[in-house]
N, C-alpha and C positions, 0 to 999 in steps of 0.2 A: 357788768357784762364783760368787763376784756374778761376775765378768769372764766367764766362758761366758754368762751370761744376757744380756750386753751383746752381746758379740758376736752372740748368737743375734738379737737384736733388730736388730743393725743387717745382720744378712743378710736377714730379713724385710723389712725395710725397704727393702733394695734391690732385692728380688725384686717386691714391690709398687709400687716405680717402676719396675720395667722392664715389669711388665704393662702399666701406666698410660700408660708411654709406645708401646707398643705399640700399645694404645687409639687413642691421641690419633694418631698415626700412619694407621692406619687410617680415624680418623672427619676425617682431612685430607684423606686421598686421597676418601672418598665425598664429601667437599663440593665437592673441585675436578672430579671428574665430574659432581657435580650441576650444577653452574657453567656447563661445558662445554656440557650436554646445555640447561640453560634457555635458552644464547646464542642456540645452534643453533635451539633453537623461537623463539626471539624474532627472530632473522632469517627464519626462514621466517612466522611469523606479518606479517613488515613486507612481507615481499614480496607477501603476497596484498592487504596492505591497497592498495600500491603498484599490483597488478593492479585490485582493485575500483575505485581509485581510477577508472585510466583508463577503465573499463568507464563509470563513472557522467558521466565527462567525453563520454564517445562517446554513450551516451543522450541527455545535455543537447543535444548539436548536432542528434543527430536529433530530439529531440524541438522544436529549433526550426526545422528543418526541414517536418514534418509539422503543425507551427501554420503555418507560411507555405503550405503546401500547403490546408490547410481553408479558410485565409483566401481565397483564390485562388478554390477551388470555390463558398465561400459567395458570394461575388461573383458569380460566373457565374450562380449562382441566384437573383438577389435578380430583385424584377419589372421593375424599370428597368433592368437589364439584357438581361434577357431580349425590354422591349420592344422595346428597339434593333436585337434580333435576329429575321430572320424568324422564322419557325415549325419551318422546315425543319433550321434546323441545328439538330445535336444538343449537345450540351456533349463538349467532347472527351475523350478518354480519356488517362486518365495513364498517360504511356508510361515513366516511372519504376517500377521493380519497388522498391518501398521497404521492403517486407518484406526483398525479399534483399540490399538494400542496408544495412539495418540488421543483419541476422542478420551476415553476413559483419564487419561493424564492433562487433560487439557480441558474438560468440560466446563462451558459456560458458567458463572458465576449471576447470582440474581443482580448483583450491581452492575451486569452489561449493559444494563438499560439506562445506568444512571453517566449520560456523559459529560 
């Protein structure tokens, strides 16, 4: 009778071990798929950051150009400059289409909605 109880305990322990091994395999698979998904998301976010940094660089360059244009126009509007120019001469029209230039160099990316 004692031998039968020991065999039953061994059988129960083996079954428990098999169930736990199955659970471990399932959890390992889940963990691996989660790590793959996280790696993909990290790569996507790094790409978004790279594109946004590129946009920021372009905007900084555009800012420098705009600041130079403002300085030129400010100089042209100074009284000292106006006195040396006859009243008939108007300020030069800006021929550059800055808005178009800026929009073409800093077009929004599809990731702009990803905040």
